C-alpha positions as CSV (number, residue, x, y, z in Angstrom):
1,M,76.7,99.6,77.9
2,I,77.2,99.0,81.9
3,K,78.8,102.0,83.8
4,R,80.9,100.9,86.5
5,A,80.5,102.7,90.0
6,K,83.5,104.9,90.6
7,K,85.5,103.8,93.6
8,D,86.0,106.7,95.5
9,T,89.2,106.1,97.4
10,T,90.2,109.6,97.6
11,K,88.2,110.5,100.8
12,N,89.4,106.9,102.1
13,Y,93.2,107.7,101.9
14,K,93.1,111.2,103.1
15,L,90.7,110.2,106.1
16,T,93.0,107.3,106.8
17,R,95.9,109.5,106.9
18,Q,94.1,111.9,109.1
19,K,92.8,109.5,111.4
20,L,96.3,108.3,112.0
21,N,97.5,111.8,112.7
22,M,100.1,111.6,109.9
23,N,101.1,114.4,107.4
24,Q,101.1,113.3,103.7
25,H,104.9,112.8,103.7
26,E,104.7,110.4,106.6
27,F,101.9,108.6,105.3
28,W,102.9,108.0,101.8
29,S,106.8,107.7,102.4
30,R,106.2,104.5,104.3
31,I,105.1,102.7,100.9
32,G,107.6,104.6,98.7
33,V,105.5,107.2,97.3
34,T,106.3,111.0,97.3
35,Q,104.3,113.6,99.3
36,S,103.4,115.1,96.0
37,G,102.2,111.7,94.4
38,G,100.2,111.2,97.5
39,S,98.6,114.5,97.2
40,R,97.7,113.7,93.6
41,Y,95.9,110.6,94.7
42,E,94.1,112.3,97.5
43,N,93.0,114.9,95.2
44,G,91.3,112.2,92.8
45,R,94.1,110.8,90.6
46,S,94.0,107.2,89.9
47,V,95.9,105.1,92.3
48,P,97.6,102.2,90.7
49,E,96.8,98.5,91.9
50,P,100.0,97.9,93.6
51,T,100.1,101.2,95.4
52,A,96.5,100.6,96.5
53,T,97.7,97.1,97.9
54,L,100.5,98.5,100.0
55,V,98.3,101.0,101.4
56,V,96.1,98.2,102.6
57,L,98.8,95.9,103.8
58,T,100.5,99.1,105.6
59,Y,97.3,100.5,107.1
60,G,94.4,98.5,106.8
61,T,93.1,96.4,109.4
62,Q,94.9,93.3,110.2
63,D,92.2,90.8,108.8
64,K,92.2,93.0,105.5
65,A,95.9,92.8,105.3
66,L,95.6,89.0,105.9
67,E,93.2,88.5,103.2
68,V,95.3,90.5,100.8
69,L,98.4,88.6,101.6
70,A,96.9,85.5,101.3
71,K,95.5,86.5,97.9
72,L,99.1,87.6,96.7
73,R,100.5,84.2,98.1
74,G,97.7,82.0,96.7
75,V,96.9,80.6,100.0
76,T,94.2,80.9,102.5
77,V,94.1,83.0,105.7
78,A,93.9,79.9,107.6
79,D,97.0,78.9,105.9
80,L,98.8,82.2,107.0
81,A,97.6,81.9,110.5
82,G,98.5,78.4,111.1
83,G,101.9,79.0,109.6
84,A,101.4,76.2,106.7
85,K,104.0,76.1,104.1
């Protein structure tokens, strides 16, 4: 049996929020999550993939957001950057 490494996003979300000098309500409400829901995610509850994607698109680096958006649209980052349709 192969064990998968547990992805530790708990500290990442909290750290990202703190670096942006935002409280939980400000940070999480921008992506449609309640403060209490965000608190649960920051304290170890599993984050649904759509929510994790929104966090990357909203608070990630521009490069990472472009990668995620390109994947969602089924195109390359170059296509997005070049405005290809």
